[in-house]
GUKE-596792 format. One record per residue (C-alpha): x negated, z, y; residue in three letters. Coordinates in steps of 0.02 Angstrom, whole numbers, always signed. Example, Ala and Ser with C-alpha at 12.3 -4.5 7.8 and 13.67 -1.06 7.14 Angstrom:
2
      x      z      y bamar
   -615   +390   -225   ALA
   -684   +357    -53   SER
REM end
This chain:
359
      x      z      y bamar
   +573  +1688   +944   MET
   +481  +1570  +1054   ALA
   +485  +1443   +916   ALA
   +671  +1469   +894   ALA
   +704  +1448  +1080   LEU
   +595  +1292  +1091   ALA
   +689  +1196   +960   SER
   +856  +1175  +1054   PRO
   +763  +1133  +1215   LEU
   +656  +1006  +1127   THR
   +811   +928  +1054   SER
   +895   +915  +1224   ARG
   +738   +838  +1299   ILE
   +730   +714  +1157   ALA
   +913   +670  +1180   VAL
   +888   +651  +1367   PHE
   +735   +542  +1339   SER
   +830   +429  +1220   ARG
   +973   +416  +1345   ALA
   +854   +364  +1483   ARG
   +771   +242  +1367   SER
   +939   +166  +1322   LEU
   +988   +161  +1505   SER
   +825    +77  +1554   ASN
   +844    -45  +1411   GLY
  +1019    -90  +1466   ALA
   +959   -111  +1644   SER
   +817   -222  +1585   ALA
   +936   -323  +1478   PHE
  +1057   -341  +1622   ASN
   +914   -396  +1734   GLY
   +859   -526  +1610   VAL
  +1038   -582  +1585   ARG
  +1065   -597  +1771   GLN
   +906   -696  +1786   THR
   +953   -813  +1645   ILE
  +1133   -832  +1701   VAL
  +1076   -858  +1880   GLY
   +959   -997  +1830   LYS
  +1089  -1074  +1718   SER
  +1217  -1069  +1857   PHE
  +1094  -1143  +1981   SER
  +1053  -1281  +1858   ALA
  +1237  -1315  +1832   GLN
  +1264  -1323  +2018   CYS
  +1121  -1448  +2037   VAL
  +1180  -1552  +1891   ASN
  +1358  -1554  +1952   ARG
  +1303  -1602  +2125   ALA
  +1181  -1742  +2072   SER
  +1308  -1881  +2030   PRO
  +1386  -1870  +2201   SER
  +1221  -1876  +2295   LEU
  +1145  -2053  +2306   PRO
   +957  -2070  +2282   ASP
   +914  -2170  +2437   PHE
   +735  -2196  +2379   ARG
   +789  -2282  +2217   LEU
   +918  -2388  +2309   THR
   +790  -2445  +2438   ALA
   +662  -2483  +2301   ARG
   +788  -2588  +2204   ALA
   +838  -2681  +2362   THR
   +656  -2719  +2404   ARG
   +629  -2780  +2224   SER
   +778  -2899  +2234   ARG
   +720  -2965  +2402   VAL
   +544  -2992  +2334   THR
   +609  -3083  +2181   MET
   +723  -3193  +2286   ALA
   +580  -3232  +2404   SER
   +464  -3275  +2259   ALA
   +596  -3389  +2182   ALA
   +622  -3474  +2349   SER
   +435  -3496  +2373   ASP
   +419  -3564  +2195   GLY
   +558  -3690  +2222   ALA
   +482  -3744  +2387   ALA
   +310  -3763  +2306   ALA
   +385  -3866  +2164   THR
   +478  -3979  +2285   ALA
   +321  -3999  +2389   SER
   +218  -4039  +2235   GLY
   +343  -4169  +2174   GLU
   +347  -4247  +2347   GLU
   +157  -4263  +2348   GLU
   +158  -4340  +2174   LEU
   +291  -4465  +2229   ALA
   +183  -4514  +2378   LYS
    +32  -4535  +2264   PHE
   +128  -4645  +2142   VAL
   +194  -4751  +2286   ALA
    +22  -4785  +2360   ARG
    -77  -4795  +2197   ASP
   -154  -4965  +2159   ASN
    -69  -5006  +1996   ARG
    -51  -5165  +1897   ARG
    -25  -5212  +1715   MET
   -197  -5246  +1640   LEU
   -163  -5296  +1460   HIS
    -43  -5274  +1315   VAL
   -116  -5214  +1150   VAL
    -51  -5256   +977   TYR
   -116  -5271   +800   ARG
   -137  -5427   +696   VAL
   -185  -5452   +514   GLY
   -283  -5614   +542   ASP
   -380  -5616   +705   LEU
   -444  -5794   +690   GLU
   -271  -5865   +652   ALA
   -199  -5775   +803   ALA
   -338  -5838   +917   ILE
   -312  -6016   +856   LYS
   -125  -6010   +890   PHE
   -143  -5937  +1064   TYR
   -278  -6059  +1118   THR
   -210  -6218  +1037   GLU
    -22  -6190  +1054   CYS
     -1  -6078  +1206   LEU
   -152  -6135  +1306   GLY
   -239  -5967  +1324   MET
   -427  -5941  +1335   LYS
   -535  -5815  +1244   VAL
   -601  -5701  +1381   LEU
   -707  -5584  +1275   ARG
   -725  -5514  +1100   GLN
   -803  -5358  +1030   ARG
   -833  -5289   +857   ASP
   -846  -5102   +825   ILE
   -912  -5084   +645   PRO
   -927  -4895   +654   GLU
   -741  -4885   +696   GLU
   -697  -5031   +580   LYS
   -602  -5139   +703   TYR
   -622  -5293   +814   SER
   -541  -5343   +979   ASN
   -509  -5509  +1063   ALA
   -447  -5526  +1242   PHE
   -354  -5687  +1285   LEU
   -259  -5747  +1436   GLY
   -238  -5875  +1574   TYR
   -359  -5801  +1700   GLY
   -493  -5667  +1727   PRO
   -454  -5489  +1677   GLU
   -500  -5431  +1852   THR
   -338  -5505  +1917   SER
   -229  -5565  +1772   CYS
   -124  -5484  +1637   PHE
   -196  -5526  +1465   VAL
   -169  -5489  +1280   VAL
   -284  -5378  +1178   GLU
   -276  -5421   +993   LEU
   -336  -5285   +876   THR
   -391  -5315   +698   TYR
   -421  -5163   +587   ASN
   -537  -5198   +442   TYR
   -443  -5230   +281   GLY
   -266  -5224   +355   VAL
   -183  -5395   +342   ASP
     -3  -5353   +386   LYS
    +96  -5240   +503   TYR
   +277  -5191   +528   ASP
   +335  -5253   +698   ILE
   +490  -5144   +692   GLY
   +652  -5164   +791   ALA
   +599  -5089   +958   GLY
   +478  -5222  +1016   PHE
   +568  -5380  +1071   GLY
   +451  -5518  +1129   HIS
   +316  -5575  +1248   PHE
   +349  -5705  +1381   GLY
   +247  -5845  +1459   ILE
   +295  -5967  +1596   SER
   +254  -6153  +1580   VAL
   +286  -6311  +1679   ASP
   +378  -6397  +1536   ASP
   +459  -6299  +1395   VAL
   +503  -6455  +1295   TYR
   +322  -6514  +1288   LYS
   +261  -6341  +1240   THR
   +385  -6332  +1097   VAL
   +331  -6502  +1033   GLU
   +150  -6446  +1040   LEU
   +190  -6290   +940   VAL
   +279  -6393   +809   LYS
   +135  -6517   +797   SER
    +14  -6374   +761   ARG
   +123  -6302   +624   GLY
   +198  -6164   +731   GLY
   +371  -6090   +704   LYS
   +509  -6123   +831   VAL
   +651  -5997   +821   THR
   +752  -6062   +970   ARG
   +742  -6242  +1026   GLU
   +706  -6284  +1208   ALA
   +859  -6292  +1320   GLY
   +955  -6203  +1458   PRO
  +1022  -6029  +1430   VAL
  +1209  -6015  +1403   LYS
  +1299  -6006  +1568   GLY
  +1138  -6031  +1668   GLY
  +1008  -6156  +1723   LYS
   +848  -6074  +1658   SER
   +764  -6175  +1521   VAL
   +687  -6072  +1382   ILE
   +632  -6078  +1200   ALA
   +571  -5951  +1072   PHE
   +424  -5971   +954   VAL
   +340  -5855   +829   GLU
   +153  -5829   +810   ASP
    +64  -5811   +640   PRO
    +81  -5620   +646   ALA
   +270  -5629   +672   GLY
   +277  -5587   +858   TYR
   +408  -5683   +956   LYS
   +365  -5773  +1117   TRP
   +489  -5829  +1249   GLU
   +435  -5989  +1334   ILE
   +508  -5996  +1511   ILE
   +507  -6150  +1621   GLN
   +448  -6107  +1797   ARG
   +343  -6181  +1937   PRO
   +155  -6142  +1932   PRO
   +120  -5956  +1945   THR
    -37  -5847  +1959   PRO
    +26  -5744  +1810   GLU
    +83  -5858  +1665   PRO
    +83  -5712  +1542   LEU
   +234  -5639  +1627   CYS
   +336  -5525  +1516   GLN
   +345  -5389  +1382   VAL
   +518  -5349  +1315   MET
   +558  -5178  +1242   LEU
   +725  -5113  +1179   ARG
   +783  -4944  +1244   VAL
   +922  -4822  +1199   GLY
   +967  -4768  +1376   ASP
   +939  -4898  +1510   LEU
   +967  -4785  +1662   ASP
   +847  -4655  +1592   ARG
   +714  -4787  +1558   ALA
   +730  -4864  +1732   ILE
   +712  -4695  +1817   LYS
   +559  -4652  +1712   PHE
   +470  -4817  +1746   TYR
   +506  -4797  +1931   GLU
   +456  -4614  +1948   LYS
   +313  -4600  +1823   ALA
   +243  -4777  +1820   TYR
   +281  -4825  +1999   GLY
   +367  -4987  +1951   MET
   +511  -5061  +2049   LYS
   +678  -5115  +1982   LEU
   +679  -5302  +2014   LEU
   +848  -5350  +1943   ARG
   +976  -5310  +1810   THR
  +1094  -5421  +1711   ARG
  +1239  -5369  +1602   ASP
  +1305  -5481  +1463   ASN
  +1468  -5407  +1397   PRO
  +1498  -5555  +1282   HIS
  +1338  -5521  +1184   TYR
  +1347  -5334  +1220   LYS
  +1181  -5303  +1303   TYR
  +1107  -5264  +1474   THR
   +931  -5300  +1537   ILE
   +828  -5229  +1679   ALA
   +667  -5305  +1745   MET
   +539  -5180  +1812   VAL
   +365  -5213  +1876   GLY
   +239  -5205  +2018   TYR
   +285  -5370  +2099   GLY
   +407  -5517  +2093   PRO
   +439  -5595  +1923   GLU
   +376  -5763  +1984   GLU
   +206  -5691  +2032   GLU
   +169  -5545  +1915   SER
   +195  -5476  +1741   ALA
   +350  -5370  +1712   VAL
   +429  -5261  +1579   VAL
   +601  -5315  +1520   GLU
   +701  -5163  +1464   LEU
   +845  -5213  +1350   THR
   +993  -5102  +1306   TYR
  +1107  -5156  +1164   ASN
  +1279  -5076  +1177   TYR
  +1293  -4921  +1069   GLY
  +1114  -4921  +1002   VAL
  +1022  -4762  +1050   GLU
   +856  -4779   +957   SER
   +746  -4904   +867   TYR
   +619  -4900   +728   GLU
   +452  -4939   +811   LYS
   +346  -5002   +666   GLY
   +156  -4999   +678   ASN
   +113  -5170   +751   ALA
   +147  -5158   +937   TYR
    +30  -5032  +1019   ALA
    +39  -5012  +1208   GLN
    +27  -5078  +1385   ILE
   -127  -5034  +1488   ALA
   -101  -5003  +1674   ILE
   -232  -4979  +1809   GLY
   -233  -4825  +1921   THR
   -345  -4746  +2053   ASP
   -329  -4571  +1978   ASP
   -288  -4535  +1795   VAL
   -274  -4348  +1829   TYR
   -138  -4363  +1961   LYS
    -55  -4497  +1857   THR
    -43  -4372  +1714   ALA
    +42  -4247  +1831   GLU
   +168  -4377  +1887   ALA
   +207  -4425  +1707   ILE
   +237  -4243  +1660   ARG
   +346  -4216  +1813   ALA
   +452  -4365  +1761   ALA
   +476  -4295  +1585   GLY
   +348  -4404  +1496   GLY
   +241  -4344  +1352   LYS
    +52  -4346  +1370   ILE
    -28  -4397  +1205   THR
   -206  -4404  +1268   ARG
   -260  -4289  +1409   GLU
   -343  -4373  +1559   PRO
   -531  -4392  +1548   GLY
   -674  -4508  +1498   PRO
   -683  -4598  +1331   ILE
   -838  -4539  +1236   PRO
   -972  -4672  +1234   GLY
   -908  -4784  +1374   ILE
   -851  -4650  +1499   ASN
   -698  -4748  +1555   THR
   -567  -4622  +1612   LYS
   -394  -4643  +1537   ILE
   -233  -4548  +1504   VAL
   -107  -4597  +1369   ALA
    +78  -4557  +1366   CYS
   +246  -4597  +1288   LEU
   +401  -4650  +1384   ASP
   +572  -4574  +1340   PRO
   +597  -4705  +1203   ASP
   +428  -4673  +1124   GLY
   +333  -4826  +1188   TYR
   +152  -4792  +1228   LYS
    +61  -4835  +1388   SER
   -120  -4803  +1437   VAL
   -174  -4784  +1617   PHE
   -353  -4837  +1651   VAL
   -461  -4791  +1800   ASP
   -477  -4948  +1907   ASN
   -661  -4929  +1948   GLN
   -709  -4886  +1770   ASP
   -613  -5037  +1707   PHE
   -708  -5154  +1823   LEU
   -872  -5079  +1763   ARG
   -819  -5116  +1583   GLU
   -803  -5300  +1628   LEU
   -976  -5315  +1706   GLU
REM end
């Protein structure tokens, strides 16, 4: 009986327990759902609100960054301008002069004979470097300490060079062009332009050719301290060349002359008046932008007080450094080598080191 009565009660208790369990489960589920939905809703509210709320910290940081970059750019430009100004001042006050012009010959003795007997130069010094397989001879009209001279280079076993189309001629001034031409002829030299006045002018000139094929302009002038007076090079852009020689080399534009009839323009640049110092004659032929350089003509050497600052000035002017500034091994003379915009080489030599070389 007791067992029979307990069974329905137990069943009702079990049903009640399951109902409570289901109710609690539903409540728990609803609580979880509310929590999840609440978080989701909150997140949606935040996300929807974010685009319309500016992040002042990011804006301020970006502004500071732009100001810093602009300030750095301004400082950099000012530093560059200041540096270029200092280089320009250095170039302007640097003690520069043309020391010698270097070129190669296939017969050193024949060249020396022509220059001494026909052009009246003197042999100033010679040196032979067997370990490097070449010899040099320096010739001119006065001491190297104050005059522009030629440096002839003979490389062992090489008897001929290609002069190319870029190099034009050397120039010397004499008292009497006619007598000089007759002397050249009497010694078997080659005259390529007879003595006489230039067309449309009063200057008396002639052209002769040395044994190696280099042309020489003979110019009639009063006595001068610098008879070896000119090196002519052909360029593809005259304005560009003038600006480079002024800014990088510190030369001055002495004069220009345009000849439309023969379609060329020349510009004389140098460190002093043509009548008293050596100059470079830059020649532009209408429509010709470049020239084949050959392997005969080498370079002009120029004195400077500081090869390191000179290198900076050359770079600033757009020149190409081909030999970094520093001493030459063995003799310790400091030099820097470069190319101008047309590819002609120049070597700047420390003034004090150069004088020590001559001792």
